[in-house]
N, CA, C and O atoms as a GROMACS GRO file, in nm:
protein
  268
    1UNK      N    1   0.085  -0.117   0.000
    1UNK     CA    2   0.000   0.000   0.000
    1UNK      C    3   0.090   0.124   0.000
    1UNK      O    4   0.180   0.134   0.083
    2UNK      N    5   0.067   0.215  -0.090
    2UNK     CA    6   0.152   0.334  -0.097
    2UNK      C    7   0.116   0.430   0.017
    2UNK      O    8   0.010   0.418   0.079
    3UNK      N    9   0.203   0.522   0.043
    3UNK     CA   10   0.182   0.617   0.153
    3UNK      C   11   0.062   0.706   0.126
    3UNK      O   12  -0.008   0.743   0.220
    4UNK      N   13   0.037   0.742   0.001
    4UNK     CA   14  -0.079   0.826  -0.030
    4UNK      C   15  -0.209   0.753  -0.005
    4UNK      O   16  -0.304   0.811   0.047
    5UNK      N   17  -0.213   0.627  -0.041
    5UNK     CA   18  -0.334   0.548  -0.015
    5UNK      C   19  -0.356   0.534   0.135
    5UNK      O   20  -0.469   0.544   0.182
    6UNK      N   21  -0.250   0.511   0.208
    6UNK     CA   22  -0.259   0.498   0.353
    6UNK      C   23  -0.310   0.628   0.415
    6UNK      O   24  -0.400   0.625   0.499
    7UNK      N   25  -0.254   0.741   0.375
    7UNK     CA   26  -0.298   0.870   0.428
    7UNK      C   27  -0.443   0.899   0.393
    7UNK      O   28  -0.516   0.954   0.474
    8UNK      N   29  -0.484   0.861   0.273
    8UNK     CA   30  -0.623   0.881   0.232
    8UNK      C   31  -0.717   0.800   0.322
    8UNK      O   32  -0.821   0.851   0.365
    9UNK      N   33  -0.682   0.676   0.348
    9UNK     CA   34  -0.766   0.591   0.433
    9UNK      C   35  -0.771   0.646   0.576
    9UNK      O   36  -0.877   0.649   0.638
   10UNK      N   37  -0.657   0.690   0.627
   10UNK     CA   38  -0.652   0.743   0.764
   10UNK      C   39  -0.737   0.869   0.775
   10UNK      O   40  -0.815   0.883   0.869
   11UNK      N   41  -0.722   0.960   0.680
   11UNK     CA   42  -0.799   1.086   0.684
   11UNK      C   43  -0.948   1.061   0.667
   11UNK      O   44  -1.029   1.123   0.736
   12UNK      N   45  -0.985   0.971   0.577
   12UNK     CA   46  -1.126   0.940   0.555
   12UNK      C   47  -1.187   0.879   0.680
   12UNK      O   48  -1.299   0.913   0.718
   13UNK      N   49  -1.115   0.788   0.743
   13UNK     CA   50  -1.165   0.725   0.864
   13UNK      C   51  -1.179   0.827   0.977
   13UNK      O   52  -1.279   0.826   1.049
   14UNK      N   53  -1.082   0.913   0.992
   14UNK     CA   54  -1.087   1.013   1.100
   14UNK      C   55  -1.200   1.112   1.077
   14UNK      O   56  -1.270   1.147   1.172
   15UNK      N   57  -1.220   1.157   0.955
   15UNK     CA   58  -1.330   1.249   0.926
   15UNK      C   59  -1.465   1.183   0.950
   15UNK      O   60  -1.558   1.248   0.999
   16UNK      N   61  -1.477   1.055   0.916
   16UNK     CA   62  -1.602   0.982   0.943
   16UNK      C   63  -1.628   0.973   1.093
   16UNK      O   64  -1.742   0.988   1.136
   17UNK      N   65  -1.524   0.950   1.173
   17UNK     CA   66  -1.540   0.945   1.318
   17UNK      C   67  -1.584   1.081   1.373
   17UNK      O   68  -1.669   1.088   1.462
   18UNK      N   69  -1.526   1.187   1.320
   18UNK     CA   70  -1.561   1.321   1.368
   18UNK      C   71  -1.705   1.357   1.333
   18UNK      O   72  -1.775   1.420   1.413
   19UNK      N   73  -1.750   1.317   1.215
   19UNK     CA   74  -1.889   1.344   1.176
   19UNK      C   75  -1.987   1.263   1.257
   19UNK      O   76  -2.098   1.309   1.286
   20UNK      N   77  -1.949   1.144   1.295
   20UNK     CA   78  -2.037   1.055   1.370
   20UNK      C   79  -2.056   1.104   1.514
   20UNK      O   80  -2.162   1.084   1.572
   21UNK      N   81  -1.954   1.166   1.570
   21UNK     CA   82  -1.959   1.212   1.707
   21UNK      C   83  -2.034   1.345   1.713
   21UNK      O   84  -1.977   1.450   1.681
   22UNK      N   85  -2.162   1.341   1.752
   22UNK     CA   86  -2.245   1.461   1.752
   22UNK      C   87  -2.221   1.553   1.870
   22UNK      O   88  -2.239   1.674   1.858
   23UNK      N   89  -2.180   1.499   1.982
   23UNK     CA   90  -2.157   1.581   2.102
   23UNK      C   91  -2.010   1.617   2.112
   23UNK      O   92  -1.930   1.538   2.161
   24UNK      N   93  -1.977   1.736   2.065
   24UNK     CA   94  -1.836   1.776   2.064
   24UNK      C   95  -1.809   1.895   2.155
   24UNK      O   96  -1.701   1.952   2.150
   25UNK      N   97  -1.905   1.933   2.236
   25UNK     CA   98  -1.883   2.043   2.329
   25UNK      C   99  -1.933   2.175   2.274
   25UNK      O  100  -1.993   2.182   2.167
   26UNK      N  101  -1.906   2.277   2.348
   26UNK     CA  102  -1.953   2.411   2.316
   26UNK      C  103  -1.856   2.479   2.219
   26UNK      O  104  -1.740   2.442   2.208
   27UNK      N  105  -1.908   2.579   2.152
   27UNK     CA  106  -1.827   2.658   2.061
   27UNK      C  107  -1.724   2.738   2.142
   27UNK      O  108  -1.752   2.771   2.258
   28UNK      N  109  -1.609   2.769   2.087
   28UNK     CA  110  -1.510   2.846   2.164
   28UNK      C  111  -1.549   2.992   2.183
   28UNK      O  112  -1.490   3.060   2.267
   29UNK      N  113  -1.647   3.041   2.108
   29UNK     CA  114  -1.684   3.183   2.119
   29UNK      C  115  -1.743   3.215   2.256
   29UNK      O  116  -1.698   3.310   2.319
   30UNK      N  117  -1.843   3.138   2.307
   30UNK     CA  118  -1.893   3.171   2.441
   30UNK      C  119  -1.785   3.160   2.549
   30UNK      O  120  -1.785   3.237   2.645
   31UNK      N  121  -1.695   3.066   2.534
   31UNK     CA  122  -1.586   3.052   2.630
   31UNK      C  123  -1.498   3.176   2.627
   31UNK      O  124  -1.457   3.226   2.732
   32UNK      N  125  -1.468   3.226   2.508
   32UNK     CA  126  -1.385   3.347   2.496
   32UNK      C  127  -1.457   3.468   2.556
   32UNK      O  128  -1.394   3.553   2.619
   33UNK      N  129  -1.589   3.477   2.536
   33UNK     CA  130  -1.666   3.588   2.592
   33UNK      C  131  -1.663   3.583   2.744
   33UNK      O  132  -1.648   3.686   2.810
   34UNK      N  133  -1.679   3.463   2.800
   34UNK     CA  134  -1.676   3.448   2.946
   34UNK      C  135  -1.538   3.487   2.999
   34UNK      O  136  -1.529   3.558   3.100
   35UNK      N  137  -1.433   3.442   2.934
   35UNK     CA  138  -1.298   3.476   2.979
   35UNK      C  139  -1.276   3.627   2.971
   35UNK      O  140  -1.218   3.685   3.063
   36UNK      N  141  -1.321   3.690   2.864
   36UNK     CA  142  -1.308   3.835   2.850
   36UNK      C  143  -1.383   3.906   2.963
   36UNK      O  144  -1.332   4.003   3.020
   37UNK      N  145  -1.502   3.858   2.995
   37UNK     CA  146  -1.580   3.916   3.105
   37UNK      C  147  -1.510   3.902   3.238
   37UNK      O  148  -1.507   3.997   3.317
   38UNK      N  149  -1.453   3.785   3.264
   38UNK     CA  150  -1.382   3.764   3.390
   38UNK      C  151  -1.258   3.852   3.400
   38UNK      O  152  -1.227   3.905   3.507
   39UNK      N  153  -1.187   3.868   3.290
   39UNK     CA  154  -1.069   3.956   3.290
   39UNK      C  155  -1.112   4.101   3.314
   39UNK      O  156  -1.045   4.173   3.389
   40UNK      N  157  -1.220   4.143   3.253
   40UNK     CA  158  -1.270   4.279   3.272
   40UNK      C  159  -1.307   4.303   3.418
   40UNK      O  160  -1.272   4.407   3.475
   41UNK      N  161  -1.377   4.208   3.479
   41UNK     CA  162  -1.415   4.221   3.620
   41UNK      C  163  -1.290   4.224   3.708
   41UNK      O  164  -1.282   4.302   3.803
   42UNK      N  165  -1.193   4.138   3.677
   42UNK     CA  166  -1.069   4.135   3.757
   42UNK      C  167  -0.994   4.268   3.748
   42UNK      O  168  -0.944   4.317   3.849
   43UNK      N  169  -0.987   4.325   3.629
   43UNK     CA  170  -0.919   4.454   3.613
   43UNK      C  171  -0.994   4.564   3.688
   43UNK      O  172  -0.931   4.649   3.750
   44UNK      N  173  -1.126   4.562   3.682
   44UNK     CA  174  -1.206   4.661   3.752
   44UNK      C  175  -1.187   4.652   3.903
   44UNK      O  176  -1.166   4.753   3.969
   45UNK      N  177  -1.194   4.530   3.956
   45UNK     CA  178  -1.176   4.511   4.101
   45UNK      C  179  -1.036   4.552   4.143
   45UNK      O  180  -1.019   4.615   4.248
   46UNK      N  181  -0.935   4.518   4.065
   46UNK     CA  182  -0.798   4.557   4.097
   46UNK      C  183  -0.782   4.708   4.094
   46UNK      O  184  -0.716   4.766   4.180
   47UNK      N  185  -0.843   4.773   3.996
   47UNK     CA  186  -0.836   4.919   3.988
   47UNK      C  187  -0.905   4.985   4.106
   47UNK      O  188  -0.853   5.083   4.161
   48UNK      N  189  -1.021   4.934   4.146
   48UNK     CA  190  -1.091   4.990   4.262
   48UNK      C  191  -1.010   4.969   4.390
   48UNK      O  192  -1.002   5.060   4.473
   49UNK      N  193  -0.952   4.852   4.407
   49UNK     CA  194  -0.871   4.826   4.526
   49UNK      C  195  -0.749   4.916   4.529
   49UNK      O  196  -0.712   4.967   4.635
   50UNK      N  197  -0.685   4.937   4.415
   50UNK     CA  198  -0.569   5.026   4.409
   50UNK      C  199  -0.609   5.169   4.442
   50UNK      O  200  -0.537   5.239   4.512
   51UNK      N  201  -0.722   5.212   4.390
   51UNK     CA  202  -0.771   5.347   4.417
   51UNK      C  203  -0.800   5.366   4.566
   51UNK      O  204  -0.760   5.466   4.626
   52UNK      N  205  -0.868   5.270   4.626
   52UNK     CA  206  -0.900   5.278   4.769
   52UNK      C  207  -0.771   5.277   4.852
   52UNK      O  208  -0.760   5.351   4.950
   53UNK      N  209  -0.675   5.193   4.816
   53UNK     CA  210  -0.550   5.186   4.890
   53UNK      C  211  -0.473   5.317   4.879
   53UNK      O  212  -0.417   5.364   4.978
   54UNK      N  213  -0.470   5.377   4.760
   54UNK     CA  214  -0.401   5.505   4.744
   54UNK      C  215  -0.469   5.615   4.823
   54UNK      O  216  -0.401   5.698   4.884
   55UNK      N  217  -0.602   5.617   4.823
   55UNK     CA  218  -0.675   5.716   4.903
   55UNK      C  219  -0.645   5.698   5.051
   55UNK      O  220  -0.625   5.796   5.123
   56UNK      N  221  -0.643   5.574   5.097
   56UNK     CA  222  -0.617   5.545   5.237
   56UNK      C  223  -0.475   5.589   5.275
   56UNK      O  224  -0.452   5.646   5.382
   57UNK      N  225  -0.380   5.560   5.186
   57UNK     CA  226  -0.240   5.596   5.214
   57UNK      C  227  -0.220   5.747   5.216
   57UNK      O  228  -0.140   5.797   5.296
   58UNK      N  229  -0.289   5.821   5.131
   58UNK     CA  230  -0.272   5.967   5.130
   58UNK      C  231  -0.339   6.033   5.250
   58UNK      O  232  -0.303   6.145   5.287
   59UNK      N  233  -0.435   5.966   5.312
   59UNK     CA  234  -0.503   6.023   5.429
   59UNK      C  235  -0.430   5.994   5.560
   59UNK      O  236  -0.473   6.043   5.664
   60UNK      N  237  -0.323   5.919   5.558
   60UNK     CA  238  -0.244   5.892   5.679
   60UNK      C  239  -0.161   6.018   5.707
   60UNK      O  240  -0.091   6.068   5.620
   61UNK      N  241  -0.171   6.068   5.829
   61UNK     CA  242  -0.093   6.189   5.859
   61UNK      C  243   0.057   6.161   5.854
   61UNK      O  244   0.102   6.050   5.884
   62UNK      N  245   0.132   6.262   5.817
   62UNK     CA  246   0.276   6.246   5.806
   62UNK      C  247   0.339   6.255   5.945
   62UNK      O  248   0.286   6.320   6.035
   63UNK      N  249   0.450   6.190   5.958
   63UNK     CA  250   0.520   6.190   6.087
   63UNK      C  251   0.601   6.319   6.101
   63UNK      O  252   0.672   6.360   6.009
   64UNK      N  253   0.588   6.381   6.217
   64UNK     CA  254   0.665   6.502   6.246
   64UNK      C  255   0.755   6.469   6.365
   64UNK      O  256   0.708   6.421   6.468
   65UNK      N  257   0.883   6.495   6.350
   65UNK     CA  258   0.976   6.470   6.460
   65UNK      C  259   0.951   6.570   6.574
   65UNK      O  260   0.939   6.691   6.551
   66UNK      N  261   0.942   6.519   6.696
   66UNK     CA  262   0.923   6.612   6.809
   66UNK      C  263   1.046   6.701   6.829
   66UNK      O  264   1.159   6.659   6.803
   67UNK      N  265   1.022   6.822   6.876
   67UNK     CA  266   1.134   6.916   6.897
   67UNK      C  267   1.175   6.923   7.040
   67UNK      O  268   1.267   6.997   7.074
   0.00000   0.00000   0.00000
């Protein structure tokens, strides 16, 4: 059997298996949208925490050496 015939049989068999398997999971698009949403929320929460921490740090009175 030549290599081309072998490759043809392998590819045909694999494509038939893929077509037969109806349950292949969800599309990658909703997964990407969910990941984008989670990243957006994480960036927002990190930004708010940084803002609150900076406000808190600026409200701490400065140390003055006693005379």
